[in-house]
C-alpha positions in Angstrom: 32.4 -21.1 0.4 30.0 -22.3 -2.3 27.8 -23.8 0.4 27.6 -20.5 2.3 26.7 -18.6 -0.8 24.0 -21.2 -1.7 22.6 -21.0 1.8 22.5 -17.2 1.7 20.7 -17.3 -1.7 18.1 -19.8 -0.3 17.5 -17.6 2.8 17.1 -14.6 0.6 14.7 -16.2 -1.8 12.6 -17.8 1.0 12.9 -14.8 3.4 10.4 -12.1 4.1 10.6 -8.5 2.7 12.2 -7.6 6.0 14.9 -10.2 5.5 15.4 -9.0 1.9 15.9 -5.4 3.0 18.5 -6.4 5.5 20.3 -8.6 2.9 20.3 -5.8 0.3 21.7 -3.2 2.8 24.4 -5.6 4.0 25.3 -6.7 0.5 25.7 -3.1 -0.7 27.8 -2.3 2.3 30.2 -5.2 1.6 30.4 -4.5 -2.1 31.3 -0.8 -1.5 33.9 -1.8 1.1 35.5 -4.2 -1.3 35.5 -1.7 -4.1 37.0 0.9 -1.7 39.9 -1.4 -0.9 40.6 -2.0 -4.6 40.5 1.8 -5.3 43.0 2.4 -2.4 45.4 -0.3 -3.6 45.5 0.9 -7.1 45.4 4.7 -6.3 42.1 5.3 -7.9 40.8 8.6 -6.6 38.7 9.8 -9.5 35.4 8.3 -8.4 33.9 8.0 -4.9 31.0 5.6 -5.1 29.5 6.5 -1.8 29.1 10.2 -2.7 28.0 9.1 -6.2 25.1 7.0 -4.6 24.4 9.5 -1.8 21.8 12.2 -2.2 23.4 15.7 -2.7 22.0 18.9 -1.2 23.0 20.8 -4.4 19.9 21.0 -6.6 21.9 21.2 -9.8 23.8 18.1 -8.9 20.7 16.3 -7.8 19.1 17.0 -11.2 22.0 15.1 -12.7 21.7 12.2 -10.2 18.0 11.4 -10.1 18.7 7.9 -8.8 20.2 9.1 -5.5 16.9 9.7 -3.6 16.5 5.9 -3.8 20.1 4.6 -3.7 21.1 6.7 -0.6 18.8 4.7 1.7 20.7 1.5 1.0 24.2 2.9 1.5 26.3 3.0 4.7 29.9 4.1 5.3 30.8 2.7 8.7 30.2 -0.7 10.4 28.4 0.9 13.4 26.3 2.9 11.1 24.8 -0.1 9.3 24.8 -2.2 12.5 22.5 0.1 14.5 20.3 0.8 11.5 19.8 -2.9 10.7 19.1 -3.7 14.4 16.4 -1.0 14.6 15.0 -2.2 11.3 15.0 -5.9 12.5 13.4 -5.2 15.9 10.7 -2.8 14.8 10.3 -4.6 11.4 9.3 -7.8 13.3 6.7 -5.9 15.3 5.4 -4.2 12.1 5.1 -7.5 10.3 2.7 -8.8 13.1 0.1 -6.3 11.8 1.0 -5.6 8.2 2.2 -7.4 5.1 5.8 -7.4 3.9 4.5 -5.5 0.9 3.4 -2.6 3.1 6.7 -2.7 5.1 8.7 -2.4 1.9 6.6 0.4 0.6 6.8 2.3 3.9 10.6 1.8 3.9 10.9 3.5 0.5 8.4 6.3 1.3 10.2 7.0 4.6 13.5 7.2 2.8 12.0 9.6 0.2 10.4 11.8 2.9 13.8 12.0 4.6 15.5 12.9 1.4 12.9 15.6 0.6 13.2 17.3 4.0 17.0 17.1 3.8 17.1 18.8 0.4 14.5 21.5 1.4 16.3 22.2 4.7 19.8 22.6 3.2 18.4 25.0 0.6 16.3 27.2 2.7 17.4 27.3 6.4 20.2 29.7 7.0 22.1 27.5 9.5 22.3 24.7 7.0 23.0 27.0 4.1 26.1 28.2 5.9 27.5 24.7 6.0 27.8 24.6 2.2 26.9 21.8 -0.1 27.1 18.2 1.0 25.5 14.7 0.6 23.7 12.2 2.7 23.6 8.4 3.0 22.0 5.8 5.3 18.7 3.9 5.9 17.9 5.9 9.1 15.0 7.9 7.6 13.5 4.7 6.1 13.9 2.8 9.4 12.4 5.7 11.4 9.3 5.4 9.3 9.0 1.7 10.2 9.6 2.6 13.9 7.0 5.3 14.1 4.5 3.4 12.0 4.7 0.4 14.3 4.8 2.5 17.5 1.8 4.7 16.7 -0.3 1.9 15.2 0.1 -0.2 18.4 1.2 2.4 21.0 0.2 0.1 24.0 2.6 -2.7 22.9 5.4 -3.1 25.4 9.1 -4.2 25.0 11.2 -5.5 27.8 14.4 -3.4 27.9 17.6 -4.4 29.7 18.0 -2.4 33.0 14.7 -0.6 32.4 12.0 -3.3 32.2 8.8 -3.1 30.2 8.2 0.1 28.3 5.6 1.0 25.6 7.2 1.1 22.2 5.5 4.5 21.5 7.8 6.0 24.3 10.9 4.5 22.6 9.8 6.1 19.3 9.1 9.5 20.9 12.4 9.4 22.7 14.3 8.8 19.4 12.3 11.5 17.7 13.1 14.1 20.5 16.8 13.2 20.3 16.9 13.9 16.6 14.9 17.1 17.0 17.3 18.4 19.7 20.3 17.5 17.5 19.1 19.6 14.5 21.4 22.4 15.6 24.4 20.0 16.0 27.4 20.2 13.7 27.6 16.4 13.8 25.5 14.6 11.1 23.0 17.5 10.7 21.7 16.1 7.4 21.0 12.7 9.0 19.0 14.3 11.9 16.9 16.3 9.4 16.2 13.1 7.4 15.2 11.2 10.5 12.6 13.8 11.2 11.2 13.4 7.7 11.0 9.6 7.9 9.5 9.7 11.4 6.8 12.1 10.3 5.9 9.9 7.3 5.7 6.9 9.6 3.4 8.7 12.0 1.1 9.9 9.2 1.0 6.3 7.9 -0.2 5.0 11.3 -2.8 7.7 11.8 -4.2 7.4 8.3 -4.3 3.6 8.4 -6.4 3.7 11.6 -8.8 5.9 9.6 -9.0 3.3 6.8 -6.5 4.8 4.4 -3.3 3.1 3.4 -0.9 5.8 2.1 1.5 3.1 0.9 -0.9 1.7 -1.6 0.3 3.6 -4.6 4.0 2.9 -3.8 3.2 -0.8 -3.5 1.6 -0.8 -7.0 4.6 1.2 -8.4 7.1 -1.3 -6.9 5.1 -4.2 -8.3 5.1 -2.6 -11.7 8.9 -2.0 -11.6 9.6 -5.5 -10.3 7.4 -6.9 -13.1 9.7 -5.4 -15.7 12.5 -7.8 -14.7 10.4 -10.9 -14.6 10.6 -13.2 -17.6 7.4 -13.3 -19.6 5.7 -16.6 -20.0 5.1 -17.8 -23.5 1.5 -18.1 -24.5 0.4 -21.7 -25.0 -2.6 -23.0 -26.7 -5.3 -24.0 -24.3 -5.8 -27.7 -24.0 -9.1 -29.2 -23.0 -8.7 -32.0 -20.5 -11.2 -34.3 -19.0 -9.4 -35.2 -15.8 -11.4 -35.9 -12.7 -11.8 -33.0 -10.3 -9.7 -33.4 -7.2 -11.8 -33.9 -4.0 -11.2 -31.9 -0.8 -9.9 -35.0 0.9 -7.4 -35.7 -1.9 -6.3 -32.1 -2.0 -5.7 -32.0 1.8 -3.8 -35.3 1.7 -1.6 -34.1 -1.2 -0.8 -30.8 0.5 0.0 -32.5 3.8 2.3 -35.0 2.0 4.1 -32.2 0.2 4.6 -30.3 3.5 5.9 -33.4 5.3 8.4 -33.9 2.5 9.6 -30.2 2.7 9.9 -30.5 6.5 12.1 -33.6 6.1 14.3 -31.7 3.6 14.6 -28.8 6.0 15.6 -31.1 8.8 18.2 -32.6 6.6 19.4 -29.1 5.6 20.0 -28.2 9.2 22.0 -31.4 9.9 24.1 -31.8 6.8 24.0 -28.4 5.2 23.1 -27.4 1.6 25.7 -29.7 0.1 24.1 -32.7 1.8 20.9 -32.4 -0.3 20.4 -34.2 -3.6 19.7 -32.2 -6.7 16.1 -33.3 -6.6 15.8 -32.2 -3.0 17.4 -28.8 -3.8 14.9 -28.4 -6.7 11.9 -29.2 -4.4 13.1 -26.7 -1.8 13.6 -24.0 -4.4 10.1 -24.6 -5.9 8.5 -24.5 -2.4 10.2 -21.2 -1.6 8.5 -19.6 -4.7 5.0 -20.6 -3.6 
């Protein structure tokens, strides 16, 4: 069990932003399910964590739970709910990462989720059909994922995917089909808030692609905000007095030789990891692998 946890930690640290987003969503899902079982066993009914983390349509309640526009996009209730969301995120996230950085993907994910939350709250406080449904709450990564789907599809609309029983089809047609399904489901009594949020995330993703082609990255400010927030939790390095050294400057040949040697050593450790597992590595090898994952 310890080896599995260590392997998961290593994959998370060395993984891309896409990998980290999937890890976070799955981890939150598992934790909430475990807590839910404990609550059931001990007859604890005073707190429902899912509704506590989901975004409410009630403006007064939303004002008391300002964290929910962020937390809701990492929360799922059913297995199929998180399965399909993570599959869409993985498939289109891999395509997105061919043209953009992980930093941009993470920022678009958050912006898509926020756009979905905003449209959901507006719709359920202004449109008569939704007002008649009363107050509710919403969870799920669908809006954030739709932003990734639309962003990738409209940035590279001619890119094709090979679908089972259908053959090759342009990804832009897949994105449009998903959008039309959500639009036609806006009047449905089943998951109305989710369909509204999907529209919001999809529109944000489309705007991102169109603006990026024009030379404007609308995720830039969110990337800087996320960097600032992440920096709050990083340990600050102690200031040290500057020491003057007179070491000989490393030549290009020496530098290339050193980097190649280091890479060969890491490759050998990774091969050993695949054969014998994390427990088969020495403490020195684990440290080198960990240090390499931070570079």
